[in-house]
C-alpha positions in Angstrom: -43.7 -26.2 -2.8 -41.4 -25.5 -5.8 -37.9 -26.5 -5.5 -35.4 -23.7 -6.1 -32.9 -24.5 -8.6 -29.3 -24.4 -7.6 -27.2 -21.8 -9.5 -25.5 -22.9 -12.5 -22.0 -23.9 -11.8 -19.5 -21.7 -13.9 -17.4 -23.2 -16.6 -13.6 -23.0 -16.1 -13.2 -20.3 -18.8 -16.0 -18.1 -17.1 -14.1 -18.5 -13.7 -10.9 -17.4 -15.4 -12.5 -14.6 -17.2 -14.1 -13.3 -13.9 -10.6 -13.5 -12.2 -9.0 -11.6 -15.0 -11.6 -8.9 -15.0 -11.4 -8.7 -11.1 -7.6 -8.2 -11.2 -8.0 -5.4 -13.8 -10.7 -3.7 -11.9 -8.8 -3.9 -8.6 -5.6 -2.4 -10.1 -7.7 0.3 -11.7 -9.3 1.2 -8.2 -6.0 1.0 -6.4 -4.4 3.4 -8.9 -7.3 5.7 -8.5 -6.9 5.6 -4.7 -3.2 6.3 -5.0 -3.8 9.1 -7.3 -6.3 10.6 -4.7 -3.4 10.2 -2.1 -0.6 11.7 -4.2 -2.6 14.4 -6.2 -4.9 15.3 -3.4 -3.6 14.7 0.2 0.1 14.9 -0.5 0.0 18.0 -2.7 -2.2 19.8 -0.1 0.1 18.7 2.7 3.1 20.2 0.7 1.0 23.5 0.1 0.0 23.8 3.8 3.3 23.3 5.8 1.5 23.9 9.1 -0.3 20.4 8.7 2.9 18.3 9.1 6.5 18.8 9.5 8.5 17.7 6.3 9.8 14.6 8.1 6.2 13.7 9.2 5.0 14.1 5.7 7.8 12.1 4.2 7.1 9.4 6.7 3.4 9.3 5.9 3.9 9.4 2.2 7.2 7.7 2.0 6.9 6.2 -1.4 3.5 7.1 -2.6 4.7 8.7 -5.9 7.0 5.6 -6.8 4.2 3.2 -5.8 1.8 5.1 -8.1 4.2 5.0 -11.1 4.9 1.2 -10.4 1.2 0.5 -10.3 0.6 2.4 -13.5 3.4 0.4 -15.4 1.9 -2.9 -14.0 -1.6 -2.1 -15.1 -0.4 -1.1 -18.6 1.4 -4.5 -18.7 -1.8 -6.2 -17.7 -3.8 -4.4 -20.2 -1.4 -5.1 -23.0 -1.8 -8.9 -22.6 -5.6 -8.7 -22.2 -7.7 -10.4 -24.9 -10.8 -8.3 -25.0 -13.9 -10.4 -25.4 -11.9 -13.5 -24.6 -10.6 -12.8 -21.1 -10.5 -16.5 -20.3 -7.6 -16.7 -22.8 -5.5 -13.9 -21.1 -2.4 -14.9 -19.3 -1.6 -12.4 -16.7 1.1 -14.5 -14.8 4.1 -13.1 -16.6 3.0 -9.6 -15.6 3.3 -10.5 -12.0 6.7 -12.1 -12.4 8.0 -9.1 -14.6 7.0 -6.6 -11.9 7.8 -8.3 -8.8 
């Protein structure tokens, strides 16, 4: 029987690059979901007032617009420090501190 070789252990810079890439992709997906909520569901709820009372709608979507704007600024800040092709050299910690 032939022994299966163990997967190669990632180098520290490869791990760091994967983490940075994952953070960026997660933020982009989150913003896309928030856009679906604010530009889709929320707008439809405002147009079709029979779905929810204004109070209920405000409770359900309390700060969706503000959250979307915050996340867009945060992603922009992340993207401004990304070193394309050299993700392992990207430092994103300051972005988290700046946007806490």
